[in-house]
N, C-alpha and C positions, 0 to 999 in steps of 0.2 A: 332076817328071821329073829334076831335078838330082840328087836322091838316088839314083835308079836309075842315072844316068850315072856317079855316083861309085863304083858297084860294088855297091850293095845289090841282092840278088836279088829282093826285093819290098818295096813300101812301102805302108803303110796310113795314111791321114790320117783321123782320126775326127772326125765333125761334131756330136758331142753338145752342144757349146756354142753351136751356131747358135741365134739368138734365138727362132725360131718355126717351125711346120710340122714335117714329117717330119725325122728324123735322117738325114743323108746322109753316108756315108763314101766316100772315094775310094781305090781300090786300083789299084796300077800294078806291072807287072813287065815282063820281057823276052819273054814268050811270044807267039808269033804268034796272032792272034785277029781275028775280024771287026771288033771294036771298037778296033783299033789307032788311036791318035791320029796323024793324017797329019803333024802338025808334028814330033813327036818319034820316031815309029816304035815307040813303046812301047804295050803293052796297058794301057788305062785303063778301069776298070769302076766305075760308080756303084752303090753299095749303099744302097738306101733302106729305112728302117725306120720304122714308126709310133712316134711319140713317146709314152712312158708318162708320165703326169702324176704325178710323185712328187718330193718333196724329197730323197729318200734316194739320192744319187748318189755319195757319198764312196767312193772306191776303184774307180770304174767302169773307169778306164783300166788299173789294175793287174789287175783281174779279167779284162778283155778280153785283155791280153797273156798272162796265165797260161793262159787258156783256149785261145788260139791255139797256144801252146807244147805244151799237152797234146794238142790235136788233131793236131799234126804228129808228136808222139811215138807216137800211136795208129797213124798211117799207117806209120811205120817198123816198129813192132811187128808190124803185119799184113803186112809185106813188100810194101807198095804203094809206087809212085813218089810222091815228094813233090808235093803239090798244095796250094800255099799259099793259093790263092783258096778252095778247098773248106774248108780249115781255118779261114779267116777267117769264112766263112759259118756254119759250125757254132758257132764261138766266139761270134759275134754273136747267134745264136739262143739260145744258153745265157744270154748277158747279158740278153737281152730277158726270158727266163723269170725271171731273178733280179730284174729291175726290177719285173715283175708281182707277185712275192712281196713285194718290199720296200715296195711302195706303202702297205701297211697298217701298217708298222712305225713305232712311235713311241718313240724313245729320246733322252733329253737335251733341251736347250733351244735348241740351235743352229739356224741357218737351214737347214743341210744335215745330213742324217743318214747313217748307214752303210748299206751293202747288207746284205741278209739272205741268206747262203749256206746256211741251215740246211735248205732243202728238199732231201731226199736221194732220188734215184731208187731207190737200193738199198733204202731203207726201204719204199718203195711196192711193191717186188717181193714182199714177204713179207706175206701176209694176216694181219691181227691185230697187225701191228707197231705199236708205240706211237710217236707223234710226239714230238719233243723240245720241245714247247711249242705253244701255240695258233697262233702265227704260221705254223708249218710245216704246219698241218692244212688243206691245200687241199681243194677240193671233191672232186677225183679221189681224194685220199688218204682222205677220209672215206667215200666210196662203196666203195672197194676194201676198207676195213676194217669195213664194215657187217657186223653179225652174220650176217645171212642170206647175204651175198655170201661171207664167209669159209667158211660151211658149204657153199655150192655149189662153191667153189674146191677144197675138200678132197674133196668128193664126185667131182669130175672127176678129181682126181689119183689117187684110189683106184678109179676105175671100171675094170671088167675090160678094156676096150679100151686105155686109157692104161697101166694096170699091165702089160698083156701086151706093149706096146711096150717098156717099161722092161726087162722080163725077157727080151725076145726070143722069147717063146713065143706071141705073137699069131699065129693062122693067117693066112697071106698072103692068102687070099681075103677075109678080113675087112678087111685093110688096103687091098686093091685096091678093095673096095666103098666104103670110106670116101673114098679118093682121088677116085673118080669123083664122089661126092656133094659133096665139098669143092670140086671144080672148079666145079660148078654154083653152089654158095654163093658162092665168091669172085668170080664174075662179077657176082652181085647186089651184093656188097660194094663192088666197084669202081664200080658204077653209083650206089650210095648215096653214096659219097665225091664223085662228080661232081655229084650233085644238091645235096649239102651245100655244095659250092664255089659253086654259083650263088646261094646265099642270103647270101653275104658282101656287105658293103658294097662298092660299086664301087671305092672308093679303097684297099681293104685288100689291097695287093699282097703283103704278108708272109703273110697267111693263105692267099691263093690259091696262093702258092708251096709252103707247107707241105702243103696238101691235095693239090696236084699230086705232091709227093714221096710222099705216102701212097698215091696211086693207083699210082705206079710200083712201090712196095713190093708191092702186090697183084699187079701184073703179073709181078714176079719170082717170087712164090709160084706163080703159074699155070705159069710155065716149069718150076719144080721138079716140079709135078704132071704136066706133060707128060713129063718124064723118067721118073717112076714108071710112067706108062702105057706108055711104050715098053718099059721094062724088064720089065714083068710082063704085057704083052699086054692092057691094058685099053683098050677102044674108047670113047673119051671122046665120040664123036659121037652115041652112042645113049643117053646118060645120061638116065634118067627119075628125077626126085626122089622119094625116099621121103617119108613123112608128116613126119618130123622135120625134113628139109631144107626142105620146102615151107613148113612153119610158120615157120621162121626167116627164109626169104626173104620171105614175106608180111609178117612183122613189119618187116623192114628197109625194104621197099618202101613200106609205109604211113607209117612215120615220115619217110622221106626225101621223100616226095611231099606230105605234109600239114603237117609241123612245121618249126620254125626250126632254125638251126644248132646251138643248145644241145642241143635234143632229139636231133638227128642224132648229135652227138658222144657224148651219154649212152648212146645205143643201140649205138654202135659201139666205144667204148672197151673194154667187157668182153672182146670177142673178142681184141683186141690184147694187153691186159694179162694175160689168162688164158693165152694161148699162150706168152707170155714166161715167166710163172710156171711153167708145166708144163715148158717146155724146161729152165729152170734146175734144177728139182726132179729131172727125169729124168736129167740129167747127173750129179747127185750120187748117184743111186740105182743106175744101171746098173753091172753088174759087167764086162761085155764090150761091145764095139762092137755086135754083134748086127745083124740085118737092117734095123733101123729107126734106125740111127745117123745117117743123113742127115737124117731128120725131126727127131730130137732136137738135132742140131748146128745146124740151121736156126733153131729157135726158142729155143735157148739162146745164140745169137750176140748179142753186145752191140749189133750193128747193128739187129737186130729189136727189142731192148729200147728202143733210141733212137726207133724209129718209134712204139712204144707210148707213150713219154714225150711225143713230139711231139703225138699226139692228145690225151693227157691235158692238156697245156699249152693246147691249143686249147679244150678244154672249160672249163678254169679261166678262161681269158681271156674267152671270150664270156659265160660265166655271170656273171663278175664285173662285166660291163657292163650286165647287166639292170637296168632301173629298179627301185630299191628293194632290189637285191641278189638273189642266187639263192635266198635263204631262202624267199621267197614261192612259189617253184616247186619246192621241195625234194622234196615228195611225188611230183610228176610225174617229176622227174629220177630219183629213187630207183626208182620203179616201172619206168621204162624200163631202167635199169641191171640191176635184179634180173631182169626178164623176159628180157633178153638172156642173163644167166648161166643161167637155167633152160633156155633153148633150147639153149645150149652143152652142158649136161649131157645133155639129151635127144638131141642130135646124136651125142655120144660113145656114149651108151647103146644107140643103134640098132645099133651095130657091136660091142657087147659079145659075146664068144663065148658067153655064157649065153643070149643072145636068139636067137630063131628068125627068121632073115632069109633070104629067098630070094636066093642068090648066083649 
């Protein structure tokens, strides 16, 4: 509290060197909050994170400080008010992902090794992208760059429905039909997230918070769809799923109800990563804003890409904890991932202008 009283706008005390148990950081600032310390009148927040068992921690403090600075810069660039606590949370999540990746790194003979920052979210955005070494080839990276997955991602990108959005030539009735079906699908997606959350270990507060953030992301998407519906007169209350929608929903429900969190993440990552990939690709392709600019802007936004990366990190994390490693379940995990991609393509194809659909 003394540092805040001396004029610091915010203070973060990191607890990575605590001898055992979770890593606990303490954050304090001047903001009014339910958690105000009665003795000092300052906001005090305990940030608790699961400890990663790795000797590679050299540079952790510098990485955290740089990540906080980067998150604050992103807030300024986006025209948002400064939220130092949110920046710390995002930076700390990034550091946890770096710890996860660094756990397998073996360099030198010293007791402590360096962090591995080579895992690039941008690399994973591009299907078929080559990793810069075996250590950066996470499970989610390997799946996204699987030959069949790359083929399906390109098929989605060139599908008549998606291509029509990029050109602005997609008939509005087709888009309205898709929006209504996507609303039905997103509700099932949110339910699957919630069921996956219940499969986490009770003590896994970090994973629970990350899954909760992902559910909130789906809720934001549903608000976007409600805006489309109001704009184009779509009655969302009478939506009846077409075959492609129902097949995808049945797949998600089956996985979420019968399988573990690794399988749930493997079945759900493709939707998030694919939409981020499509958004980034369509931004580069479109000549004018067009009637579907809002859809393109939503899924090309870095914030959506971060949600996709969060889910990929969850997949990598929980798969990495499987007894004997994820390799023993690689066939199952890949089949779930590929099946989700196939269902995504079928979902888009149902609204391809070339298809006969009753609108």
